[in-house]
C-alpha positions in Angstrom: 130.7 -67.1 133.3 131.2 -63.3 133.4 129.6 -60.9 130.9 133.1 -60.3 129.3 133.7 -64.0 128.9 130.3 -64.5 127.1 131.2 -61.7 124.7 134.7 -63.0 124.2 133.4 -66.5 123.4 131.0 -65.1 120.8 133.7 -63.0 119.2 136.1 -66.0 119.0 133.4 -67.9 117.1 132.9 -64.9 114.7 129.4 -64.2 116.0 127.8 -60.8 116.7 124.4 -62.1 117.7 124.2 -63.9 121.1 121.9 -66.8 121.5 119.0 -66.5 123.9 120.8 -68.7 126.4 123.9 -66.4 126.3 121.8 -63.2 126.3 120.0 -64.3 129.5 123.4 -65.2 131.1 124.5 -61.6 130.5 121.3 -60.1 131.8 121.3 -62.2 134.9 124.9 -61.2 135.6 123.7 -57.6 135.2 121.0 -58.2 137.9 118.1 -58.2 135.5 115.4 -60.9 136.3 115.1 -63.5 133.5 113.4 -66.8 133.0 116.6 -69.0 132.8 117.1 -70.9 129.6 119.4 -74.0 129.3 120.8 -75.4 126.1 120.0 -78.9 125.1 121.6 -80.6 122.1 119.6 -83.9 122.0 115.9 -84.8 122.6 117.1 -86.9 125.7 119.0 -83.9 127.1 116.0 -81.6 126.6 113.7 -84.0 128.4 116.2 -84.3 131.3 116.5 -80.5 131.6 112.7 -80.2 131.5 112.4 -82.6 134.4 114.8 -80.5 136.4 113.1 -77.1 135.7 109.6 -78.5 136.1 106.7 -78.8 133.7 105.2 -77.2 131.7 108.2 -76.0 129.7 108.9 -73.9 126.6 111.4 -75.0 123.9 113.0 -72.6 121.4 115.4 -73.2 118.6 118.9 -71.9 119.2 120.8 -70.7 116.2 123.0 -67.6 115.6 121.5 -67.5 112.1 117.8 -67.3 113.2 116.7 -64.1 114.8 112.9 -64.4 114.8 112.3 -67.9 116.0 108.5 -67.9 115.6 108.9 -67.1 111.9 110.5 -70.5 111.4 108.2 -72.5 113.7 111.0 -72.5 116.3 108.9 -72.2 119.5 106.8 -74.7 121.4 104.8 -73.7 124.5 103.2 -75.6 127.3 105.0 -79.0 126.9 103.7 -81.2 129.8 105.9 -84.3 129.8 109.2 -85.7 128.6 107.7 -87.3 125.5 106.2 -84.1 124.4 109.6 -82.4 124.9 111.5 -85.1 122.9 109.0 -84.9 120.1 109.0 -81.1 120.0 112.9 -81.1 119.9 112.8 -83.0 116.7 110.1 -80.9 115.2 111.8 -77.6 116.0 115.1 -78.7 114.4 113.4 -80.1 111.3 111.3 -76.9 110.9 114.3 -74.6 111.4 116.3 -76.6 108.8 113.5 -76.5 106.3 113.1 -72.7 106.6 116.8 -71.8 106.8 118.8 -74.7 105.3 122.2 -73.2 106.0 121.5 -72.2 109.6 123.8 -73.4 112.3 121.6 -75.2 114.8 123.1 -75.4 118.2 120.1 -77.2 119.8 117.1 -75.9 121.7 116.7 -73.8 124.8 114.6 -75.3 127.6 112.9 -73.0 130.1 110.0 -73.2 132.6 106.9 -71.6 131.2 106.4 -68.3 133.0 103.0 -67.4 134.3 101.3 -64.7 132.2 101.7 -61.0 133.0 101.3 -57.7 131.3 103.7 -57.8 128.3 106.1 -54.9 128.0 109.2 -54.4 125.9 112.6 -52.9 126.9 115.5 -52.4 124.6 118.6 -50.5 123.6 120.0 -49.4 120.3 122.9 -47.2 119.1 122.0 -43.8 117.6 124.8 -42.4 115.3 124.5 -39.1 117.0 123.4 -39.7 120.6 124.9 -43.2 121.3 123.0 -45.8 123.3 119.3 -45.1 123.6 116.9 -47.0 125.8 113.3 -47.8 124.7 110.2 -48.9 126.7 106.7 -49.8 125.6 104.0 -52.4 125.5 105.3 -55.8 124.4 104.3 -58.5 122.0 102.7 -57.5 118.7 101.3 -54.3 120.2 104.6 -52.5 120.0 104.6 -52.9 116.2 101.0 -52.0 115.8 100.7 -49.1 118.2 104.3 -47.8 118.1 103.6 -46.6 121.7 107.1 -46.3 123.0 109.3 -43.9 124.9 113.1 -43.2 124.6 115.9 -41.9 126.8 119.6 -41.4 126.1 121.9 -43.5 128.3 122.8 -43.1 131.1 119.4 -42.6 132.8 118.5 -41.8 136.3 115.6 -43.0 138.5 113.5 -40.0 137.4 114.1 -40.9 133.8 113.0 -44.5 134.3 109.9 -43.3 136.1 109.0 -40.9 133.3 109.6 -43.5 130.5 107.0 -45.8 131.9 104.4 -43.1 132.6 104.6 -41.3 129.3 103.4 -44.1 127.0 99.8 -43.8 126.1 99.1 -47.3 127.3 100.2 -46.5 130.8 96.7 -47.1 132.3 97.2 -50.8 131.4 100.0 -50.9 133.8 98.0 -49.2 136.5 95.4 -52.0 136.4 92.7 -52.5 133.8 89.3 -54.0 134.1 89.9 -55.7 137.4 93.5 -56.6 136.7 96.0 -55.7 139.5 98.4 -52.8 138.8 101.9 -53.8 137.7 105.0 -53.4 139.8 106.2 -50.1 138.4 109.2 -50.1 140.7 110.4 -53.4 139.4 110.1 -52.1 135.8 112.0 -49.0 136.7 114.8 -51.1 138.3 115.2 -53.1 135.1 115.5 -50.0 133.0 118.2 -48.6 135.3 120.1 -51.9 135.2 119.9 -51.9 131.4 121.3 -48.4 131.3 124.2 -49.5 133.4 124.8 -52.5 131.2 124.8 -50.4 128.1 127.1 -47.9 129.7 129.6 -50.5 131.0 129.8 -52.5 127.8 129.8 -50.2 124.8 130.3 -53.2 122.5 126.6 -53.9 122.9 125.0 -52.6 119.7 121.4 -53.8 120.2 119.5 -55.3 123.1 115.9 -56.5 123.2 113.8 -57.9 126.0 110.5 -58.9 124.5 108.4 -59.8 126.2 108.9 -58.8 129.8 106.1 -60.1 132.0 105.1 -57.4 134.5 103.4 -58.8 137.6 101.8 -57.2 140.7 105.0 -58.1 142.4 108.1 -58.1 140.3 108.8 -58.5 136.6 110.8 -61.0 134.5 112.3 -61.1 130.9 110.9 -64.1 129.1 112.9 -63.7 125.8 116.1 -61.7 125.1 118.5 -60.9 122.3 121.8 -59.1 122.3 123.8 -58.0 119.3 127.5 -56.9 119.6 129.2 -54.3 117.5 
């Protein structure tokens, strides 16, 4: 399914917020590495998908009405077999309905659990004056605590992507810290450039968040993603 098709389907359903599954479909089409997520609507289907992608897996609630999945107990990590997956499916749905009774629950996303890396965040939002603006910083809770992020107006060039990464105060973490290998900076720069092209090509994208992105010594991959349409 093309990016335009994903957007059109969401609009036809009266939705502005894409699900994680849809958001990752868009990013993959744009050439941005993601951990693929597949939608499962029953415990049995979730277990079958988990067998296909390989254990351990991660399950997340899928609902256009739930933005912050962890706030409603909507994430399960490190599930090691089909029984754990089936049980987790039921628990996720029950927890989501308890926290947000009116939420539309489409099912759960199933994805292989990515190996840990340095967590960074990438995103895009619309500024009333300047238009699309890209953001880069450390991921996870650190981005909210430290507010250590950089910004550039779309479109960006290779030099801009390079500078965005290097001007955050936490850049030494990406260079290798306490025996950890340095992160693949070229891979991160490439992801920023592709995000810029996506935002430029599809002005209907109002917000875009990749958090976290796991940066490795070779490559980087978006583990979670969210796209909001105008």
